[in-house]
Chimera marker file (.cmm) of the C-alpha trace (Angstrom):
<marker_set name="trace">
<marker id="1" x="140.171" y="130.391" z="116.385" r="1" g="1" b="0" radius="0.5"/>
<marker id="2" x="141.337" y="129.246" z="112.967" r="1" g="1" b="0" radius="0.5"/>
<marker id="3" x="139.077" y="126.889" z="111.033" r="1" g="1" b="0" radius="0.5"/>
<marker id="4" x="141.011" y="123.879" z="109.729" r="1" g="1" b="0" radius="0.5"/>
<marker id="5" x="138.477" y="123.054" z="107.025" r="1" g="1" b="0" radius="0.5"/>
<marker id="6" x="138.886" y="126.424" z="105.289" r="1" g="1" b="0" radius="0.5"/>
<marker id="7" x="142.648" y="126.170" z="104.987" r="1" g="1" b="0" radius="0.5"/>
<marker id="8" x="143.445" y="127.369" z="108.492" r="1" g="1" b="0" radius="0.5"/>
<marker id="9" x="145.419" y="124.212" z="109.196" r="1" g="1" b="0" radius="0.5"/>
<marker id="10" x="147.672" y="124.948" z="106.241" r="1" g="1" b="0" radius="0.5"/>
<marker id="11" x="148.104" y="128.505" z="107.484" r="1" g="1" b="0" radius="0.5"/>
<marker id="12" x="149.274" y="127.228" z="110.876" r="1" g="1" b="0" radius="0.5"/>
<marker id="13" x="151.956" y="125.164" z="109.166" r="1" g="1" b="0" radius="0.5"/>
<marker id="14" x="152.887" y="127.957" z="106.736" r="1" g="1" b="0" radius="0.5"/>
<marker id="15" x="153.593" y="130.550" z="109.443" r="1" g="1" b="0" radius="0.5"/>
<marker id="16" x="155.413" y="127.913" z="111.532" r="1" g="1" b="0" radius="0.5"/>
<marker id="17" x="153.053" y="128.169" z="114.486" r="1" g="1" b="0" radius="0.5"/>
<marker id="18" x="152.938" y="124.382" z="114.470" r="1" g="1" b="0" radius="0.5"/>
<marker id="19" x="155.687" y="122.224" z="113.070" r="1" g="1" b="0" radius="0.5"/>
<marker id="20" x="154.579" y="119.900" z="110.243" r="1" g="1" b="0" radius="0.5"/>
<marker id="21" x="156.386" y="117.077" z="112.055" r="1" g="1" b="0" radius="0.5"/>
<marker id="22" x="154.555" y="117.702" z="115.341" r="1" g="1" b="0" radius="0.5"/>
<marker id="23" x="152.647" y="114.876" z="116.871" r="1" g="1" b="0" radius="0.5"/>
<marker id="24" x="149.185" y="116.047" z="117.952" r="1" g="1" b="0" radius="0.5"/>
<marker id="25" x="148.102" y="112.739" z="119.439" r="1" g="1" b="0" radius="0.5"/>
<marker id="26" x="149.537" y="111.058" z="122.536" r="1" g="1" b="0" radius="0.5"/>
<marker id="27" x="152.093" y="108.317" z="122.094" r="1" g="1" b="0" radius="0.5"/>
<marker id="28" x="149.916" y="105.610" z="123.591" r="1" g="1" b="0" radius="0.5"/>
<marker id="29" x="147.302" y="106.364" z="120.906" r="1" g="1" b="0" radius="0.5"/>
<marker id="30" x="149.618" y="106.467" z="117.898" r="1" g="1" b="0" radius="0.5"/>
<marker id="31" x="152.144" y="103.861" z="118.998" r="1" g="1" b="0" radius="0.5"/>
<marker id="32" x="152.464" y="100.537" z="117.195" r="1" g="1" b="0" radius="0.5"/>
<marker id="33" x="152.931" y="98.598" z="120.423" r="1" g="1" b="0" radius="0.5"/>
<marker id="34" x="150.191" y="96.290" z="121.646" r="1" g="1" b="0" radius="0.5"/>
<marker id="35" x="147.986" y="98.355" z="123.909" r="1" g="1" b="0" radius="0.5"/>
<marker id="36" x="145.952" y="95.853" z="125.898" r="1" g="1" b="0" radius="0.5"/>
<marker id="37" x="143.570" y="98.198" z="127.764" r="1" g="1" b="0" radius="0.5"/>
<marker id="38" x="142.641" y="100.238" z="124.674" r="1" g="1" b="0" radius="0.5"/>
<marker id="39" x="142.282" y="97.169" z="122.485" r="1" g="1" b="0" radius="0.5"/>
<marker id="40" x="140.235" y="95.406" z="125.155" r="1" g="1" b="0" radius="0.5"/>
<marker id="41" x="137.832" y="98.327" z="125.550" r="1" g="1" b="0" radius="0.5"/>
<marker id="42" x="137.298" y="98.750" z="121.806" r="1" g="1" b="0" radius="0.5"/>
<marker id="43" x="136.918" y="95.006" z="121.262" r="1" g="1" b="0" radius="0.5"/>
<marker id="44" x="134.353" y="94.695" z="124.040" r="1" g="1" b="0" radius="0.5"/>
<marker id="45" x="132.502" y="97.734" z="122.690" r="1" g="1" b="0" radius="0.5"/>
<marker id="46" x="132.483" y="96.248" z="119.172" r="1" g="1" b="0" radius="0.5"/>
<marker id="47" x="131.197" y="92.923" z="120.485" r="1" g="1" b="0" radius="0.5"/>
<marker id="48" x="128.486" y="94.644" z="122.519" r="1" g="1" b="0" radius="0.5"/>
<marker id="49" x="127.370" y="96.703" z="119.515" r="1" g="1" b="0" radius="0.5"/>
<marker id="50" x="127.459" y="93.583" z="117.344" r="1" g="1" b="0" radius="0.5"/>
<marker id="51" x="125.258" y="91.685" z="119.784" r="1" g="1" b="0" radius="0.5"/>
<marker id="52" x="122.819" y="94.604" z="119.917" r="1" g="1" b="0" radius="0.5"/>
<marker id="53" x="122.616" y="94.674" z="116.123" r="1" g="1" b="0" radius="0.5"/>
<marker id="54" x="122.162" y="90.893" z="115.982" r="1" g="1" b="0" radius="0.5"/>
<marker id="55" x="119.405" y="91.005" z="118.614" r="1" g="1" b="0" radius="0.5"/>
<marker id="56" x="117.617" y="93.793" z="116.744" r="1" g="1" b="0" radius="0.5"/>
<marker id="57" x="117.906" y="91.892" z="113.461" r="1" g="1" b="0" radius="0.5"/>
<marker id="58" x="116.571" y="88.723" z="115.113" r="1" g="1" b="0" radius="0.5"/>
<marker id="59" x="113.630" y="90.609" z="116.617" r="1" g="1" b="0" radius="0.5"/>
<marker id="60" x="112.918" y="92.252" z="113.287" r="1" g="1" b="0" radius="0.5"/>
<marker id="61" x="113.034" y="88.888" z="111.493" r="1" g="1" b="0" radius="0.5"/>
<marker id="62" x="110.591" y="87.334" z="113.972" r="1" g="1" b="0" radius="0.5"/>
<marker id="63" x="108.207" y="90.259" z="113.580" r="1" g="1" b="0" radius="0.5"/>
<marker id="64" x="108.461" y="89.995" z="109.802" r="1" g="1" b="0" radius="0.5"/>
<marker id="65" x="107.694" y="86.266" z="109.924" r="1" g="1" b="0" radius="0.5"/>
<marker id="66" x="104.638" y="86.917" z="112.111" r="1" g="1" b="0" radius="0.5"/>
<marker id="67" x="103.463" y="89.661" z="109.767" r="1" g="1" b="0" radius="0.5"/>
<marker id="68" x="103.905" y="87.460" z="106.690" r="1" g="1" b="0" radius="0.5"/>
<marker id="69" x="102.034" y="84.599" z="108.399" r="1" g="1" b="0" radius="0.5"/>
<marker id="70" x="99.178" y="86.962" z="109.261" r="1" g="1" b="0" radius="0.5"/>
<marker id="71" x="99.050" y="88.206" z="105.669" r="1" g="1" b="0" radius="0.5"/>
<marker id="72" x="98.961" y="84.630" z="104.341" r="1" g="1" b="0" radius="0.5"/>
<marker id="73" x="96.161" y="83.787" z="106.778" r="1" g="1" b="0" radius="0.5"/>
<marker id="74" x="94.266" y="86.895" z="105.708" r="1" g="1" b="0" radius="0.5"/>
<marker id="75" x="94.678" y="85.956" z="102.028" r="1" g="1" b="0" radius="0.5"/>
<marker id="76" x="93.195" y="82.521" z="102.732" r="1" g="1" b="0" radius="0.5"/>
<marker id="77" x="90.305" y="84.157" z="104.575" r="1" g="1" b="0" radius="0.5"/>
<marker id="78" x="89.727" y="86.535" z="101.647" r="1" g="1" b="0" radius="0.5"/>
<marker id="79" x="89.715" y="83.590" z="99.208" r="1" g="1" b="0" radius="0.5"/>
<marker id="80" x="87.125" y="81.803" z="101.384" r="1" g="1" b="0" radius="0.5"/>
<marker id="81" x="84.969" y="84.920" z="101.486" r="1" g="1" b="0" radius="0.5"/>
<marker id="82" x="85.247" y="85.340" z="97.713" r="1" g="1" b="0" radius="0.5"/>
<marker id="83" x="84.231" y="81.706" z="97.150" r="1" g="1" b="0" radius="0.5"/>
<marker id="84" x="81.254" y="81.962" z="99.487" r="1" g="1" b="0" radius="0.5"/>
<marker id="85" x="80.247" y="85.295" z="97.982" r="1" g="1" b="0" radius="0.5"/>
<marker id="86" x="80.317" y="83.913" z="94.445" r="1" g="1" b="0" radius="0.5"/>
<marker id="87" x="78.208" y="80.925" z="95.589" r="1" g="1" b="0" radius="0.5"/>
<marker id="88" x="75.694" y="83.271" z="97.220" r="1" g="1" b="0" radius="0.5"/>
<marker id="89" x="75.557" y="85.483" z="94.118" r="1" g="1" b="0" radius="0.5"/>
<marker id="90" x="74.886" y="82.415" z="91.950" r="1" g="1" b="0" radius="0.5"/>
<marker id="91" x="72.192" y="81.232" z="94.385" r="1" g="1" b="0" radius="0.5"/>
<marker id="92" x="70.656" y="84.704" z="94.474" r="1" g="1" b="0" radius="0.5"/>
<marker id="93" x="70.652" y="84.855" z="90.679" r="1" g="1" b="0" radius="0.5"/>
<marker id="94" x="68.902" y="81.471" z="90.468" r="1" g="1" b="0" radius="0.5"/>
<marker id="95" x="66.298" y="82.540" z="93.035" r="1" g="1" b="0" radius="0.5"/>
<marker id="96" x="65.723" y="85.811" z="91.188" r="1" g="1" b="0" radius="0.5"/>
<marker id="97" x="65.138" y="83.885" z="87.965" r="1" g="1" b="0" radius="0.5"/>
<marker id="98" x="62.678" y="81.578" z="89.739" r="1" g="1" b="0" radius="0.5"/>
<marker id="99" x="60.844" y="84.581" z="91.197" r="1" g="1" b="0" radius="0.5"/>
<marker id="100" x="60.672" y="86.102" z="87.726" r="1" g="1" b="0" radius="0.5"/>
<marker id="101" x="59.246" y="82.886" z="86.241" r="1" g="1" b="0" radius="0.5"/>
<marker id="102" x="56.698" y="82.537" z="89.055" r="1" g="1" b="0" radius="0.5"/>
<marker id="103" x="55.729" y="86.218" z="88.787" r="1" g="1" b="0" radius="0.5"/>
<marker id="104" x="55.246" y="85.798" z="85.056" r="1" g="1" b="0" radius="0.5"/>
<marker id="105" x="53.036" y="82.721" z="85.664" r="1" g="1" b="0" radius="0.5"/>
<marker id="106" x="50.989" y="84.601" z="88.274" r="1" g="1" b="0" radius="0.5"/>
<marker id="107" x="50.638" y="87.543" z="85.917" r="1" g="1" b="0" radius="0.5"/>
<marker id="108" x="49.575" y="85.262" z="83.054" r="1" g="1" b="0" radius="0.5"/>
<marker id="109" x="47.078" y="83.450" z="85.361" r="1" g="1" b="0" radius="0.5"/>
<marker id="110" x="45.566" y="86.737" z="86.591" r="1" g="1" b="0" radius="0.5"/>
<marker id="111" x="45.339" y="88.281" z="83.142" r="1" g="1" b="0" radius="0.5"/>
<marker id="112" x="43.919" y="85.071" z="81.599" r="1" g="1" b="0" radius="0.5"/>
<marker id="113" x="40.995" y="85.105" z="84.054" r="1" g="1" b="0" radius="0.5"/>
<marker id="114" x="39.996" y="88.638" z="83.039" r="1" g="1" b="0" radius="0.5"/>
<marker id="115" x="39.634" y="87.914" z="79.364" r="1" g="1" b="0" radius="0.5"/>
<link id1="1" id2="2" r="1" g="1" b="0" radius="0.2"/>
<link id1="2" id2="3" r="1" g="1" b="0" radius="0.2"/>
<link id1="3" id2="4" r="1" g="1" b="0" radius="0.2"/>
<link id1="4" id2="5" r="1" g="1" b="0" radius="0.2"/>
<link id1="5" id2="6" r="1" g="1" b="0" radius="0.2"/>
<link id1="6" id2="7" r="1" g="1" b="0" radius="0.2"/>
<link id1="7" id2="8" r="1" g="1" b="0" radius="0.2"/>
<link id1="8" id2="9" r="1" g="1" b="0" radius="0.2"/>
<link id1="9" id2="10" r="1" g="1" b="0" radius="0.2"/>
<link id1="10" id2="11" r="1" g="1" b="0" radius="0.2"/>
<link id1="11" id2="12" r="1" g="1" b="0" radius="0.2"/>
<link id1="12" id2="13" r="1" g="1" b="0" radius="0.2"/>
<link id1="13" id2="14" r="1" g="1" b="0" radius="0.2"/>
<link id1="14" id2="15" r="1" g="1" b="0" radius="0.2"/>
<link id1="15" id2="16" r="1" g="1" b="0" radius="0.2"/>
<link id1="16" id2="17" r="1" g="1" b="0" radius="0.2"/>
<link id1="17" id2="18" r="1" g="1" b="0" radius="0.2"/>
<link id1="18" id2="19" r="1" g="1" b="0" radius="0.2"/>
<link id1="19" id2="20" r="1" g="1" b="0" radius="0.2"/>
<link id1="20" id2="21" r="1" g="1" b="0" radius="0.2"/>
<link id1="21" id2="22" r="1" g="1" b="0" radius="0.2"/>
<link id1="22" id2="23" r="1" g="1" b="0" radius="0.2"/>
<link id1="23" id2="24" r="1" g="1" b="0" radius="0.2"/>
<link id1="24" id2="25" r="1" g="1" b="0" radius="0.2"/>
<link id1="25" id2="26" r="1" g="1" b="0" radius="0.2"/>
<link id1="26" id2="27" r="1" g="1" b="0" radius="0.2"/>
<link id1="27" id2="28" r="1" g="1" b="0" radius="0.2"/>
<link id1="28" id2="29" r="1" g="1" b="0" radius="0.2"/>
<link id1="29" id2="30" r="1" g="1" b="0" radius="0.2"/>
<link id1="30" id2="31" r="1" g="1" b="0" radius="0.2"/>
<link id1="31" id2="32" r="1" g="1" b="0" radius="0.2"/>
<link id1="32" id2="33" r="1" g="1" b="0" radius="0.2"/>
<link id1="33" id2="34" r="1" g="1" b="0" radius="0.2"/>
<link id1="34" id2="35" r="1" g="1" b="0" radius="0.2"/>
<link id1="35" id2="36" r="1" g="1" b="0" radius="0.2"/>
<link id1="36" id2="37" r="1" g="1" b="0" radius="0.2"/>
<link id1="37" id2="38" r="1" g="1" b="0" radius="0.2"/>
<link id1="38" id2="39" r="1" g="1" b="0" radius="0.2"/>
<link id1="39" id2="40" r="1" g="1" b="0" radius="0.2"/>
<link id1="40" id2="41" r="1" g="1" b="0" radius="0.2"/>
<link id1="41" id2="42" r="1" g="1" b="0" radius="0.2"/>
<link id1="42" id2="43" r="1" g="1" b="0" radius="0.2"/>
<link id1="43" id2="44" r="1" g="1" b="0" radius="0.2"/>
<link id1="44" id2="45" r="1" g="1" b="0" radius="0.2"/>
<link id1="45" id2="46" r="1" g="1" b="0" radius="0.2"/>
<link id1="46" id2="47" r="1" g="1" b="0" radius="0.2"/>
<link id1="47" id2="48" r="1" g="1" b="0" radius="0.2"/>
<link id1="48" id2="49" r="1" g="1" b="0" radius="0.2"/>
<link id1="49" id2="50" r="1" g="1" b="0" radius="0.2"/>
<link id1="50" id2="51" r="1" g="1" b="0" radius="0.2"/>
<link id1="51" id2="52" r="1" g="1" b="0" radius="0.2"/>
<link id1="52" id2="53" r="1" g="1" b="0" radius="0.2"/>
<link id1="53" id2="54" r="1" g="1" b="0" radius="0.2"/>
<link id1="54" id2="55" r="1" g="1" b="0" radius="0.2"/>
<link id1="55" id2="56" r="1" g="1" b="0" radius="0.2"/>
<link id1="56" id2="57" r="1" g="1" b="0" radius="0.2"/>
<link id1="57" id2="58" r="1" g="1" b="0" radius="0.2"/>
<link id1="58" id2="59" r="1" g="1" b="0" radius="0.2"/>
<link id1="59" id2="60" r="1" g="1" b="0" radius="0.2"/>
<link id1="60" id2="61" r="1" g="1" b="0" radius="0.2"/>
<link id1="61" id2="62" r="1" g="1" b="0" radius="0.2"/>
<link id1="62" id2="63" r="1" g="1" b="0" radius="0.2"/>
<link id1="63" id2="64" r="1" g="1" b="0" radius="0.2"/>
<link id1="64" id2="65" r="1" g="1" b="0" radius="0.2"/>
<link id1="65" id2="66" r="1" g="1" b="0" radius="0.2"/>
<link id1="66" id2="67" r="1" g="1" b="0" radius="0.2"/>
<link id1="67" id2="68" r="1" g="1" b="0" radius="0.2"/>
<link id1="68" id2="69" r="1" g="1" b="0" radius="0.2"/>
<link id1="69" id2="70" r="1" g="1" b="0" radius="0.2"/>
<link id1="70" id2="71" r="1" g="1" b="0" radius="0.2"/>
<link id1="71" id2="72" r="1" g="1" b="0" radius="0.2"/>
<link id1="72" id2="73" r="1" g="1" b="0" radius="0.2"/>
<link id1="73" id2="74" r="1" g="1" b="0" radius="0.2"/>
<link id1="74" id2="75" r="1" g="1" b="0" radius="0.2"/>
<link id1="75" id2="76" r="1" g="1" b="0" radius="0.2"/>
<link id1="76" id2="77" r="1" g="1" b="0" radius="0.2"/>
<link id1="77" id2="78" r="1" g="1" b="0" radius="0.2"/>
<link id1="78" id2="79" r="1" g="1" b="0" radius="0.2"/>
<link id1="79" id2="80" r="1" g="1" b="0" radius="0.2"/>
<link id1="80" id2="81" r="1" g="1" b="0" radius="0.2"/>
<link id1="81" id2="82" r="1" g="1" b="0" radius="0.2"/>
<link id1="82" id2="83" r="1" g="1" b="0" radius="0.2"/>
<link id1="83" id2="84" r="1" g="1" b="0" radius="0.2"/>
<link id1="84" id2="85" r="1" g="1" b="0" radius="0.2"/>
<link id1="85" id2="86" r="1" g="1" b="0" radius="0.2"/>
<link id1="86" id2="87" r="1" g="1" b="0" radius="0.2"/>
<link id1="87" id2="88" r="1" g="1" b="0" radius="0.2"/>
<link id1="88" id2="89" r="1" g="1" b="0" radius="0.2"/>
<link id1="89" id2="90" r="1" g="1" b="0" radius="0.2"/>
<link id1="90" id2="91" r="1" g="1" b="0" radius="0.2"/>
<link id1="91" id2="92" r="1" g="1" b="0" radius="0.2"/>
<link id1="92" id2="93" r="1" g="1" b="0" radius="0.2"/>
<link id1="93" id2="94" r="1" g="1" b="0" radius="0.2"/>
<link id1="94" id2="95" r="1" g="1" b="0" radius="0.2"/>
<link id1="95" id2="96" r="1" g="1" b="0" radius="0.2"/>
<link id1="96" id2="97" r="1" g="1" b="0" radius="0.2"/>
<link id1="97" id2="98" r="1" g="1" b="0" radius="0.2"/>
<link id1="98" id2="99" r="1" g="1" b="0" radius="0.2"/>
<link id1="99" id2="100" r="1" g="1" b="0" radius="0.2"/>
<link id1="100" id2="101" r="1" g="1" b="0" radius="0.2"/>
<link id1="101" id2="102" r="1" g="1" b="0" radius="0.2"/>
<link id1="102" id2="103" r="1" g="1" b="0" radius="0.2"/>
<link id1="103" id2="104" r="1" g="1" b="0" radius="0.2"/>
<link id1="104" id2="105" r="1" g="1" b="0" radius="0.2"/>
<link id1="105" id2="106" r="1" g="1" b="0" radius="0.2"/>
<link id1="106" id2="107" r="1" g="1" b="0" radius="0.2"/>
<link id1="107" id2="108" r="1" g="1" b="0" radius="0.2"/>
<link id1="108" id2="109" r="1" g="1" b="0" radius="0.2"/>
<link id1="109" id2="110" r="1" g="1" b="0" radius="0.2"/>
<link id1="110" id2="111" r="1" g="1" b="0" radius="0.2"/>
<link id1="111" id2="112" r="1" g="1" b="0" radius="0.2"/>
<link id1="112" id2="113" r="1" g="1" b="0" radius="0.2"/>
<link id1="113" id2="114" r="1" g="1" b="0" radius="0.2"/>
<link id1="114" id2="115" r="1" g="1" b="0" radius="0.2"/>
</marker_set>
C-alpha cells in the first residue's frame, strides 16, 4: 500500500491511477445542501459534549471552592495555634525567670547560714 504522507498520494496522481478531479467522499458528505440527519447528529453530539464539559467544570469549581475554604480554615487554626504558643512561651519564660530568682534566693539563704 502506498503511504500518502511520504508523497505516495502525489505518485497516485502522477501515474494517473487516480484522477486529480476524483471525488473520494460521498456526495451526501461533501454536498452543500442542508443535510438534516447529519447536522442533527453532530449538533446533538456537540451539545452532549458541551454539557459534559460544563458539568466537569462545575464539579471542579465546587471542589476548588471547598479546598480553598478548608485551606482558609486551616490558616486560621494555624494562627490561633501560633498565638497560643507565643503566649505559652512568654508564660514559660516568666516562670523560668521566677524559678531562677527563687533558686538564687534559696542558694543565698543556704550559703549565708554556713558562713
